[in-house]
C-alpha positions in Angstrom: 0.0 0.0 0.0 2.7 2.3 0.9 4.5 1.9 -2.5 1.4 2.3 -4.4 0.6 5.6 -2.5 4.0 7.0 -3.1 4.1 6.0 -6.7 0.9 7.8 -7.2 2.5 10.9 -5.5 5.5 11.0 -7.9 3.7 13.1 -10.5 2.4 15.5 -8.0 5.7 15.8 -6.1 7.6 16.5 -9.4 5.1 19.2 -10.6 5.2 20.8 -7.1 9.1 20.8 -7.3 8.9 22.5 -10.7 6.4 25.0 -9.7 8.4 25.9 -6.7 11.6 26.1 -8.6 10.2 28.8 -10.9 9.2 31.0 -8.0 12.4 32.5 -6.8 11.5 36.0 -5.5 11.8 35.5 -1.7 14.4 37.2 0.3 17.8 35.6 0.2 18.7 33.5 3.4 22.1 33.7 4.9 24.4 31.3 6.3 25.6 32.3 9.9 29.5 33.3 10.1 30.6 31.3 13.1 34.2 32.7 13.0 35.1 34.4 16.3 31.9 33.5 18.1 31.9 32.8 21.8 30.4 29.5 23.2 27.4 31.6 24.3 27.1 33.0 20.7 27.5 29.6 19.1 24.6 28.2 21.4 22.3 30.7 19.7 23.2 29.4 16.1 20.5 27.1 14.8 21.5 23.5 13.7 19.6 21.7 10.9 21.2 18.2 10.6 19.4 16.6 13.7 16.0 17.4 12.8 16.1 18.7 9.2 15.1 22.2 10.3 16.8 25.1 12.0 16.6 24.5 15.8 18.0 25.5 19.1 21.1 23.0 19.8 19.8 22.4 23.3 16.7 20.7 21.7 18.5 18.8 19.1 17.6 15.0 19.5 21.2 13.9 18.8 24.9 14.5 20.1 26.1 17.1 17.7 29.6 18.4 17.2 29.9 21.6 15.0 33.4 22.3 13.3 34.0 25.7 11.9 36.0 27.0 9.0 38.1 28.9 11.6 39.1 25.7 13.2 39.8 23.8 10.0 42.2 26.6 8.9 44.0 26.8 12.4 44.4 23.0 12.5 45.7 22.6 9.0 43.4 19.8 8.1 44.0 18.5 4.7 40.9 16.1 4.3 37.5 15.3 5.8 39.2 12.5 7.3 41.6 14.7 9.4 38.7 16.8 10.5 36.4 13.7 11.6 39.3 12.1 13.4 39.4 15.2 15.9 35.7 14.5 16.8 34.7 12.7 19.9 34.1 9.0 19.2 35.7 9.0 15.7 38.7 7.3 14.4 40.1 6.5 10.9 42.0 3.8 9.0 43.9 4.1 5.7 44.9 1.1 3.5 46.7 3.1 0.8 43.6 3.2 -1.3 40.7 4.6 0.7 40.3 6.1 4.1 37.7 4.5 6.5 35.9 6.1 9.5 34.9 4.3 12.7 32.4 5.6 15.3 32.2 4.5 18.9 34.0 1.3 18.2 32.5 0.3 14.9 34.6 0.2 11.8 33.7 -2.5 9.3 36.4 -3.5 6.7 35.1 -3.6 3.2 32.0 -1.5 3.7 33.5 1.9 2.4 31.9 3.9 5.2 28.3 2.6 4.4 27.3 3.1 8.1 27.9 6.8 8.0 25.8 9.1 6.0 27.8 11.9 4.4 25.9 15.1 3.2 27.1 18.2 1.3 24.6 21.0 2.0 22.1 18.5 2.9 22.6 16.4 -0.3 23.5 12.8 0.1 26.8 11.9 -1.3 27.0 8.0 -0.5 26.7 6.4 -3.9 24.2 3.9 -5.0 26.5 1.1 -5.8 28.8 0.6 -2.8 27.1 3.1 -0.4 30.5 4.7 0.0 31.2 7.8 2.0 34.3 9.2 0.6 36.5 11.1 3.2 40.1 11.0 2.4 41.7 12.7 -0.8 38.8 10.9 -2.5 36.3 13.4 -0.8 35.1 15.5 -3.9 35.0 18.9 -2.2 38.1 21.2 -1.4 38.3 21.5 2.4 39.0 25.1 1.8 35.4 25.6 0.6 34.0 24.2 3.9 32.0 26.8 6.0 31.2 24.4 8.8 30.6 20.7 9.5 27.7 19.4 11.7 28.6 15.8 13.0 25.5 14.1 14.6 26.7 11.0 16.4 24.3 8.2 16.7 21.5 6.8 14.3 19.6 9.2 12.0 17.5 7.0 9.9 14.3 8.5 11.3 14.9 11.4 9.0 17.7 10.3 6.4 17.2 6.7 5.8 19.8 4.2 5.0 23.6 4.6 5.8 22.7 7.0 8.9 23.4 4.0 11.4 26.3 5.5 13.4 26.4 9.2 12.4 25.2 11.9 10.1 27.9 14.2 8.7 26.5 17.4 7.0 29.2 19.5 5.2 28.1 23.1 4.6 29.9 24.9 1.8 30.9 28.7 1.7 28.2 31.0 0.3 28.8 33.7 -2.4 30.4 36.7 -0.7 28.8 40.2 -0.4 31.8 41.6 -2.5 33.0 40.4 -5.7 36.2 38.7 -5.0 38.9 36.3 -6.5 41.1 33.9 -4.5 44.0 31.7 -5.5 45.8 29.1 -3.3 49.1 27.2 -4.0 50.6 24.6 -1.7 53.2 22.0 -1.4 53.6 19.0 0.8 55.7 15.9 1.4 56.2 13.4 -1.5 56.6 16.2 -4.1 52.8 17.0 -3.5 51.6 20.2 -5.0 48.3 21.8 -5.2 46.5 24.8 -6.9 43.1 26.3 -6.3 41.3 29.1 -7.8 37.8 30.6 -6.8 35.8 33.5 -7.5 32.5 35.0 -6.0 30.5 37.7 -7.6 27.0 39.4 -7.3 24.8 41.1 -9.7 21.5 42.8 -9.0 19.7 39.4 -9.5 22.2 36.6 -8.7 25.1 35.7 -6.4 27.6 33.1 -7.7 30.6 31.1 -6.5 32.8 29.2 -8.7 35.9 27.1 -7.7 38.4 24.7 -9.3 41.3 22.8 -7.9 44.0 20.2 -8.8 46.3 18.1 -6.6 49.3 15.9 -7.7 51.5 13.8 -5.2 54.0 11.2 -5.9 53.4 9.6 -2.6 55.9 7.9 -0.5 59.0 7.0 -2.7 59.9 3.9 -0.7 57.5 1.6 1.0 58.4 -1.8 2.6 55.9 -4.5 3.1 57.4 -7.4 5.0 54.6 -9.8 3.9 56.3 -9.6 0.4 59.9 -9.8 1.5 61.1 -12.1 -1.1 63.4 -11.8 -4.2 60.5 -12.8 -6.4 58.5 -9.7 -5.1 61.2 -7.1 -5.1 62.2 -7.9 -1.4 58.8 -6.2 -0.3 59.8 -2.8 -1.6 57.3 -0.7 -3.5 59.0 2.3 -5.3 57.1 5.0 -6.7 53.8 3.2 -6.3 51.8 5.4 -3.9 50.8 8.3 -6.4 47.6 10.2 -5.7 45.9 12.8 -7.8 42.6 14.5 -7.8 40.6 17.3 -9.6 37.7 19.2 -8.1 35.1 21.6 -9.6 32.3 23.3 -7.7 29.7 26.0 -8.5 26.7 27.7 -6.8 24.1 30.1 -8.1 21.6 31.8 -5.7 18.8 34.0 -6.2 16.5 34.8 -3.3 15.5 31.4 -1.9 16.6 29.4 -4.9 19.9 27.7 -5.1 21.5 25.6 -7.9 24.7 23.8 -6.9 26.9 21.4 -8.8 30.0 19.5 -8.0 32.4 17.3 -9.7 35.3 15.4 -8.3 37.7 12.8 -9.5 40.6 10.9 -7.8 43.1 8.5 -9.2 45.1 6.5 -6.7 48.0 4.0 -7.4 47.7 1.2 -4.8 51.1 -0.2 -3.6 50.2 -3.1 -1.3 48.8 -5.5 -3.8 45.2 -6.1 -2.5 43.1 -9.2 -3.6 46.2 -11.2 -4.2 47.2 -9.1 -7.2 50.9 -8.7 -8.5 53.0 -6.9 -5.9 54.9 -3.7 -7.0 52.8 -3.4 -10.3 51.9 0.1 -11.3 48.7 -1.2 -12.8 47.2 -1.6 -9.2 44.9 1.5 -8.9 41.5 2.7 -8.2 39.7 5.7 -9.9 36.5 7.4 -8.5 34.5 10.1 -10.1 31.5 11.8 -8.1 29.1 14.5 -9.5 25.9 15.9 -8.6 23.6 18.9 -9.7 21.2 20.0 -7.0 18.4 22.7 -7.2 16.8 23.6 -4.1 14.1 26.1 -3.2 12.7 27.3 0.1 9.4 29.2 0.5 7.9 30.7 3.7 4.3 30.6 3.6 4.2 32.4 6.9 6.6 32.8 9.9 5.4 29.5 11.0 5.2 27.4 7.9 8.0 26.7 5.4 8.4 24.5 2.4 11.7 23.1 1.1 12.0 21.3 -2.3 15.2 19.6 -3.6 15.6 18.0 -7.0 18.8 16.5 -8.0 21.1 14.1 -10.1 23.9 12.1 -8.9 26.4 10.4 -11.0 29.2 8.0 -9.9 31.8 6.2 -11.8 34.4 3.6 -10.4 37.1 1.9 -12.3 39.6 -0.5 -10.7 42.6 -2.1 -12.2 44.0 -5.3 -10.7 46.9 -7.2 -12.3 47.3 -10.8 -11.9 49.7 -13.6 -12.7 48.4 -15.1 -16.1 47.3 -18.6 -16.8 49.8 -21.3 -15.9 51.7 -19.0 -13.7 53.1 -17.0 -16.6 52.3 -13.6 -18.2 50.1 -10.9 -16.7 46.3 -10.6 -16.8 44.7 -7.3 -15.8 41.2 -7.5 -14.3 39.0 -4.4 -14.6 36.1 -3.7 -12.3 33.8 -1.0 -13.7 30.7 0.5 -11.9 28.4 3.2 -12.8 25.4 4.7 -11.2 22.9 7.5 -12.4 20.3 8.7 -9.9 17.5 11.4 -10.1 15.4 12.3 -7.2 13.1 14.8 -5.6 12.7 15.7 -1.9 9.9 17.8 -0.3 9.9 18.9 3.3 7.3 20.8 5.0 7.6 22.4 8.4 5.0 23.9 10.5 5.1 25.6 13.9 1.8 25.0 15.9 2.0 27.4 19.0 5.2 26.3 20.9 5.3 22.8 19.0 6.8 22.0 15.6 6.0 19.4 13.0 8.2 18.4 10.0 7.2 16.1 7.3 8.2 15.0 3.9 8.6 12.6 1.0 11.6 11.3 -1.1 11.2 9.9 -4.6 14.2 8.5 -6.2 14.9 6.4 -9.4 18.5 5.0 -10.2 18.1 4.6 -13.8 21.6 3.1 -14.2 23.1 0.6 -11.8 25.8 -1.3 -13.8 28.6 -3.5 -12.6 31.0 -5.1 -15.0 34.2 -7.3 -14.3 36.4 -8.5 -17.1 39.9 -9.2 -18.0 41.5 -6.9 -20.6 41.0 -8.4 -24.2 38.3 -10.9 -22.8 34.4 -10.8 -22.6 33.1 -9.9 -19.2 32.4 -12.6 -16.6 30.1 -10.1 -14.9 27.8 -7.7 -16.7 25.0 -6.7 -14.2 22.8 -4.0 -15.4 19.6 -2.9 -13.5 17.5 0.0 -12.3 16.4 0.7 -8.7 13.6 2.5 -7.2 13.4 4.0 -3.7 10.7 6.0 -2.1 10.3 7.3 1.5 8.0 9.2 3.7 9.1 10.8 7.1 7.8 13.0 10.0 8.8 14.4 13.3 7.1 16.2 15.9 8.7 18.4 18.5 6.5 18.9 21.6 7.3 21.5 24.1 4.7 21.2 26.9 6.8 23.5 29.1 9.9 25.5 29.2 11.6 22.6 31.1 10.5 19.7 29.0 10.7 18.7 25.3 9.8 15.6 23.6 10.7 14.6 20.0 8.9 11.7 18.2 9.5 10.8 14.6 10.0 8.1 12.1 10.5 7.2 8.7 9.2 4.4 6.3 11.5 3.5 3.3 10.5 1.4 0.4 12.9 -0.3 -2.0 11.9 -2.5 -5.0 14.6 -5.0 -3.9 13.5 -6.0 -0.5 10.3 -4.1 0.5 9.8 -1.6 3.4 11.7 -0.6 6.5 10.5 1.4 9.6 12.9 3.7 11.4 11.5 5.4 14.6 13.2 7.8 17.0 12.1 9.1 20.5 13.9 11.8 22.6 12.9 13.1 26.0 14.7 16.3 27.1 14.7 18.0 30.5 16.1 21.5 31.1 16.6 22.1 34.8 18.2 25.5 34.1 19.2 27.8 31.1 22.8 26.4 31.2 21.9 22.5 31.7 20.1 19.9 29.8 19.6 16.2 30.1 18.4 14.1 27.2 17.4 10.4 26.5 17.4 9.3 22.9 16.2 5.9 21.4 16.8 5.4 17.7 16.3 2.5 15.5 18.3 2.8 12.1 19.2 0.5 9.2 21.5 0.0 6.4 20.0 -1.5 3.2 22.3 -4.0 1.2 23.7 -2.2 -1.6 24.1 -3.6 -5.3 27.8 -4.5 -4.5 26.8 -6.5 -1.5 23.9 -8.3 -3.4 25.0 -8.8 -7.0 28.9 -8.7 -7.2 30.2 -11.9 -8.4 33.8 -13.3 -9.2 35.2 -15.4 -11.9 35.0 -18.5 -9.7 31.3 -18.8 -9.6 29.5 -16.3 -11.9 26.0 -17.7 -10.9 26.7 -16.8 -7.2 24.7 -13.8 -5.8 24.0 -12.8 -2.5 20.2 -12.0 -2.8 19.4 -13.5 0.4 21.1 -10.5 2.4 18.7 -8.6 4.5 19.0 -5.0 5.8 21.0 -4.7 9.0 19.7 -2.6 11.8 20.7 -1.0 14.9 18.9 -0.2 18.2 20.6 2.8 20.1 20.1 4.2 23.5 21.8 7.4 24.4 21.9 9.5 27.6 23.4 13.0 27.2 24.1 15.6 29.9 25.1 19.1 28.5 26.1 22.0 30.7 27.7 25.4 30.2 29.7 26.6 33.1 29.9 30.1 31.7 30.0 31.7 28.2 33.6 30.4 27.6 33.4 26.9 29.0 31.0 24.0 28.3 30.9 20.2 28.7 29.0 17.2 27.5 28.8 13.8 29.0 27.3 10.8 27.1 26.6 7.2 27.7 25.5 4.9 24.9 24.4 1.4 24.2 24.3 0.0 20.7 22.8 -3.2 19.3 23.5 -4.2 15.7 21.6 -7.0 14.1 22.0 -8.9 10.9 25.3 -7.0 10.3 26.5 -7.3 6.7 30.1 -8.3 6.9 32.9 -9.3 4.5 33.7 -12.9 4.7 36.4 -15.3 3.2 35.6 -18.6 1.9 37.8 -21.8 1.7 39.1 -20.7 -1.8 40.1 -17.3 -0.4 37.4 -15.2 -2.2 35.5 -12.6 -0.2 31.7 -12.1 -0.3 29.2 -10.5 2.0 26.7 -12.2 4.3 24.5 -11.2 7.3 26.0 -12.2 10.6 24.2 -12.3 14.0 25.5 -8.9 15.1 27.4 -6.9 17.6 26.9 -5.0 20.7 28.6 -1.8 21.9 28.5 0.1 25.3 30.3 3.0 26.1 30.8 6.6 27.4 32.2 10.0 26.2 33.3 13.1 27.8 33.9 16.3 25.9 35.0 19.6 27.1 35.0 22.9 24.9 36.6 26.4 25.8 36.6 29.4 23.8 37.8 32.8 24.5 37.3 36.2 22.8 41.3 36.7 22.8 41.5 33.7 20.2 42.2 31.0 22.6 40.2 27.8 22.0 40.4 24.2 22.9 38.3 21.0 22.5 39.2 17.8 24.4 37.4 14.5 24.7 37.8 10.9 25.9 35.8 7.9 24.7 35.5 4.4 26.1 33.8 2.0 23.8 33.5 -1.7 24.4 32.1 -3.6 21.3 31.6 -7.5 21.3 30.4 -9.9 18.6 27.1 -11.5 19.9 27.9 -15.1 18.7 31.5 -15.4 20.3 31.6 -12.8 22.8 35.0 -11.5 21.3 36.0 -7.9 20.3 34.7 -6.6 17.1 37.4 -5.9 14.5 38.9 -2.5 14.3 37.6 -1.5 17.6 39.8 0.5 20.0 38.4 0.6 23.5 40.1 4.1 24.4 40.2 7.4 22.3 41.5 10.5 23.7 42.0 13.9 21.9 42.9 17.3 22.3 42.8 20.3 19.9 43.8 23.7 20.9 44.6 27.1 19.1 46.6 29.9 20.7 47.2 33.4 19.3 50.9 34.0 18.6 50.5 37.7 17.5 47.5 39.9 16.4 47.7 38.2 13.1 49.1 34.7 13.9 48.1 31.5 15.4 49.4 28.2 16.5 47.1 25.2 16.4 48.1 21.8 17.9 46.3 18.4 18.2 47.1 15.3 20.1 45.2 12.0 19.1 45.6 8.8 21.1 44.0 5.6 19.6 44.1 2.6 22.0 45.1 -0.9 20.6 42.4 -2.8 18.5 42.1 -6.1 16.9 42.1 -6.5 13.1 39.8 -8.8 11.0 41.9 -11.8 12.0 41.9 -11.0 15.7 45.5 -9.9 15.6 46.3 -7.1 18.0 47.3 -3.7 16.3 49.1 -1.3 18.9 48.1 1.8 20.1 49.2 5.2 18.6 49.8 8.8 19.6 49.9 11.6 16.9 50.9 15.2 17.5 50.3 17.6 14.6 51.0 21.3 14.6 50.0 24.3 12.4 51.1 27.9 12.3 48.8 30.2 10.5 47.9 33.7 9.8 44.9 35.9 9.3 44.6 37.5 5.9 47.0 40.6 5.8 45.9 43.8 4.3 47.2 43.0 0.9 45.2 39.9 0.8 47.8 37.2 1.6 47.4 34.3 4.1 50.0 31.6 5.1 50.0 28.4 6.9 52.6 25.8 7.6 51.7 22.4 9.1 53.8 19.3 10.4 52.0 16.1 10.9 53.1 13.3 13.0 55.4 15.9 14.6 57.2 13.2 16.9 57.7 10.7 13.9 56.1 7.9 15.6 55.6 4.6 14.0 51.9 3.7 13.6 49.5 1.5 11.8 45.9 1.0 11.2 44.0 -2.4 10.7 43.4 -3.8 7.3 40.6 -5.9 5.7 40.8 -9.5 4.5 41.6 -8.1 1.0 45.0 -7.0 2.0 47.8 -9.3 2.8 49.2 -7.3 5.8 47.4 -7.3 9.1 47.9 -3.5 9.4 48.9 -0.7 7.0 51.8 1.3 8.2 51.0 5.1 8.0 53.3 8.0 7.0 55.9 9.2 9.4 56.7 13.0 9.9 55.2 15.1 6.9 54.7 18.7 6.3 52.5 21.2 4.1 52.8 24.8 3.2 49.8 26.9 1.7 49.8 30.5 0.4 46.4 32.1 -0.3 45.9 35.4 -2.0 42.5 37.0 -2.0 41.4 40.3 -3.8 38.1 42.0 -3.2 36.9 44.2 -6.2 35.1 47.4 -5.3 31.9 47.7 -7.2 29.8 50.7 -7.7 26.4 50.5 -6.5 24.0 49.8 -9.3 21.8 52.7 -10.6 18.2 52.7 -9.6 
């Protein structure tokens, strides 16, 4: 019944979207500038990720961390992964191909971050083949374009659907400036890395526009040693000049009133030096290439001060090409396997918010059609042994009510129903009860049920051993999460948050290895996680700021009672910024990750990273400079790998550096004649 109702609604919703998109005469909304705000000021900034509408952070039914452009610049973060690694409860792993993120003790090898939903300006970027959230150099947006990032820890499927099991990360981009300006950035880093960025922002009487483009090239580490391949037949385990990384980005935005048209294109090409999937070691043909793009048109209309409509229509495209060289038949020669994947998606999202007295209701639809989901595997010069082509449909309806019976109590009740033509429907409820004993203190209890739908890679990928094998029996996995959160502001400069959480994952989709050494995906019974977090934030008007946290998480497999792979029990972090002069700052971060088991239950040791950045404000002539040193103490550290890699852990880079120089010029423009 649900699918029939939503299908009948498709035509109405598309018509509504087109009608709204043509009416773009409302007053332009602004994105708040968070730079230099005190904690008291920041507490007044409205968040949108937790409830899909602007709200008081004290009433957000989630644990939310906000990272601003100021902190990104002062800490010298190069990628979104660097930023997320600083967030309470988050940690990362890197296998010389992709960067993976873990949250509160859960990081599943081989899932390409499918349990974390990644948004850019509210637009879903997890692709429709692997459900991947790209966060390393493969992230398709320049970090320099980020205005702020809202990280909502805990499930978010009640409003966002699949992938929002462990967290929702919403990246907000810069908006076109008031003045016409041009900006260029050049940089250099270790391993002959070099980058160039150009962007311009301009306004006319009718439009505001931002355009940006960038390119990055790096040779990667010149000399990498892999002891698992320490044999004369495999170059004594040495990979030379086989860690190259390059990407190109383009981004554009046009605004007129409440209408915004936004487009993005990112492409990353990575040489993989550690011979995954039993490929030939030290072969430059080992590489992965990802291309991500979208066009998003959105419109907001205020019917009144209490009623608002948001409409978003979008197209997403994703392309993957993997090259994997193997020893040829009979142990001689060389055969290169190519994995091709392509996804093209169109969709429409409509959200209506209504304020009723002191209460608020939000509801909406999502209608999405993947008109191309292709996976193809073949050896160069041969016919494909897999050539899977299909279309997919996904519809959803969701709603949430914020009930405020008094100044001291607030309740949030919501849920979402998703329908997929592959496996049917899924319900994701959320309930939050909040108590405010004073203006500076809040106590929240949050229950959430979320899910991750099996993606086409999980279900339909096959190898050359058995081309008839598919995993159509895979079910959606789900999580039940309980969170207790205490927030308190000691004064306008110092605040803290203490969190306890209990997570129960069921039917977890995991990568397994069969007797022949081939990997595939299947449902396992599940995992449990319990833990606590403590975060303290300080911010002073003089420019001093600090954010520190500690996370304890104990995750276990239900069937065996053993620790879950890639799950450190202890995470401790400190991020601080101190003014050096009136125009200079030093930023430092200390990141401790406790020991953790890999997929084969081998213990991977703990790590302590120290990073430091010296940066300046823009000088009067428009120049801005930063210099960063990463792994300042040159510590040896490694992160666990999945079964597709021979090594139990991937050794990370030692001490590295980066320099950046930015020049910005504002053009004075005469006022337009009336």
